[in-house]
C-alpha positions in Angstrom: 10.2 2.8 13.5 10.4 4.3 9.9 7.5 4.5 7.5 9.2 1.7 5.4 9.4 -0.5 8.4 5.7 0.1 9.2 4.7 -0.7 5.7 6.7 -3.9 5.6 5.4 -5.0 9.0 1.8 -4.3 7.9 2.3 -6.3 4.7 3.8 -9.3 6.7 1.1 -9.2 9.4 -2.0 -8.2 7.5 -1.3 -9.1 3.9 -2.4 -6.2 1.9 -2.2 -2.4 2.1 -3.8 0.5 0.2 -3.0 4.2 0.1 -6.1 5.0 2.1 -5.2 2.5 4.8 -1.6 3.7 5.0 -2.8 7.3 5.4 -5.4 6.4 8.0 -3.4 3.9 10.1 0.2 5.3 9.8 -0.1 8.9 8.4 1.8 7.8 5.3 0.7 10.2 2.5 2.8 8.8 -0.3 2.6 5.0 -0.1 3.8 4.5 -3.7 7.1 6.2 -2.7 7.6 3.9 0.3 6.8 0.9 -2.0 9.3 2.1 -4.5 12.0 2.4 -1.8 11.2 -1.1 -0.5 11.4 -2.6 -4.0 14.7 -0.8 -4.5 15.9 -2.5 -1.3 15.0 -5.9 -2.7 11.6 -6.5 -1.2 9.3 -8.3 -3.7 6.0 -6.3 -3.6 3.1 -6.9 -6.0 0.6 -4.1 -6.8 -2.7 -4.8 -8.3 -5.3 -2.2 -9.5 -8.8 -2.5 -8.0 -11.9 -0.6 -8.9 -14.7 0.6 -6.6 -17.4 3.3 -6.5 -16.8 6.3 -4.3 -19.4 8.1 -2.3 -20.6 10.0 -5.3 -21.1 6.8 -7.3 -18.1 7.4 -9.5 -15.8 4.6 -10.5 -12.3 5.0 -8.9 -9.1 2.9 -9.2 -6.6 2.3 -6.5 -3.6 0.1 -5.9 -3.5 -2.8 -3.4 0.0 -3.9 -2.4 1.0 -7.3 -1.1 4.3 -9.2 -0.7 5.1 -11.7 -3.4 5.1 -15.2 -2.1 
């Protein structure tokens, strides 16, 4: 199974995916590249920016991807 197939399966089964989840679960270091490839193949994927605090109390932003319904 390719990384793109894993990402697409995850989005279909779970609903959302972040870069940290992709790295931890699938060893995908560049999720944005896989998302770009899937979009180029015609898959409608929405990315929203979320904010949170990291372990040092700093505000960080990250993308959460989901399939467009």
